[in-house]
C-alpha positions, 0 to 999 in steps of 0.5 A: 499499499502506498503513502496517501498523497497530498490531494486538494478538493478540486483534484479529488472531485476531479477524480471522483467525477472520473469514476462515475460520481457526480455532484449533487450540491454544494453548501459552503465549501463542502460539495456533496457527490453521489453515484447510483450505479451499482448501488448508492454511494454518497460522499462529501468532499471539502472544497480546500486547498489541501485535504487532511489525512483523516478526511482523505481516507474517509473519502476514499473509504466511503467511495470504495478507492484505495490509496493506489487507485488514487494515485493512478487516477491522479496522473 
């Protein structure tokens, strides 16, 4: 397992959109993305310059991505 990269909220949203999530709504700096297929998933991403490690881990867990998947999609 690779180390967690430093990721901005904007980059994380791009990655999630690549794997099928769509923007549902925004409240303040938090952007809510959802995915209906193959089953419903919802993820909240703060639109910050740098996501904290715990926040990034939670986003990865809720979206079903691994750290290695994230690194591949960021390239």
